[in-house]
N, C-alpha and C positions, 0 to 999 in steps of 0.2 A: 930357133926359138921367136917366136911373133913377141914384137914388144910395144905396139900399140902407142906410140910419141907424137904428141899432137900440140905441135907449136902454134900459138895465136900470140900475133904481133900487131901493135899499134903505136904508128911515129910521124912524126913530122919530116919532110924531105927537104931539101935543097934542089938535087937533079931529080928534075920531072919530066918523064916522057910526055911528048906530044903526039898528037892523031898522025904524024910524019915517023914518027919512031916506031910503028906498029911490028914491023920486020927485024929492026934492033932487039926489040924487047921480049919476041919469038924466040930469038937465038939467046939472048940471054935467059930465058927459062929453061932450053933445054942443057946451056951449058949449068946454072945453079942445081938443077934434076941431076947431070950425071956427075957434078963436081962433088955431091952429097951422096954417092954411090946408089945411086938409084936410076928404075930404068924405066922411059916411057914409055905408056901405053898408048898413046895416041899425041899426034901434034899438038901443041898449047893452041889456045882459042885465044886470040887479043883483040879487042876493041876499041874504040874510042867513043866512049857516050856524050851526048852532045846536051842532055837533057839540063836547062837550067837548076843550079843547086846541086845535081849531079856527076856536073862534068868532069872525066879523066879516062884514063886507061884503064879498063878491066881485064882481068886475066882468067884463064884456067889450064889446069892440064890436069889430064888423068896418069895417074903412074902403074906400073904393074903391083905397089904395095898402098895406092889406094889415091891421093891427091893432093894441090896445091893451087890455090887459089888468090887474087888479090883485086883491091880497088883504090885507085889514089882519086883524091877529090883535089883538083889543081885550081879550083877557085878560090880556095883558103889560101892565105899568106899565113904562114908557110903551109904549103902541100900536107896533104894528111894521105897516110897510106895505113891500110887493115890486112892483114896478111894471115893467111889459114895454110897450114903442111902439115899432113898428116902420113903417117905412114905406120906400115906392120912392122918394120926392118930397124934398124939401128939408126941412130939421128945423133949427126954432135953437132950438137946447140951452138956452141961458140962459133962454130965453121960456119952455119947456117948464118947466122946473125951477122956475122963477117962477110959473106959474101953480099947480104941485102944493104949493106950500109957500103961497102965498094962501089954498088950499083945506083943507089938513091942519097946517099950523105944525109943521115939521119941529123936533124937538129935536136930530136928526143925520141924518146923510144922506151917501151916496156910490154913485155912479154910473161907469157906462162905458157909452161909445158904441162899438160897433162900425162898420166900414164893410164890408158883406156883398158888397158887387160887388166888393171887391179878395179879400181874405182875411178868413175869419173870425178869425182872430187877431189882425187889426191893428185895437188900439184907438186909434181917433181922440181922443179925450178919455175922462179919467179923472181922476176926484176922488175920493180915497180917504184913509183913516184908520184907526187902530188903535182898537177901540171898547173 
């Protein structure tokens, strides 16, 4: 049964990948996808953006069940990550967030999970706070 789970996360992080970490970040993405019980449809694309005000690692990956993408703004202190993970399969939200935290070491984060099969306005799970 298709589930259409969409995890959207915003956080500040302590472990910030650099331009020298692109291969390692790509391998971590593959581990993250497979560790969440999903399959890659293609290899991850990971780049470092050099534009002033937008510097940082950006990545995306196509899954057989949809996609994952994120950008990290490393000029900020602490660095900011915006993360988007959508699948029409099952999603263990706690496991996904735990894997993200192990990689990036959150200072703070908030997230929401939408069930896009039912209604795009229906939030399945929400963790939010005022920054």
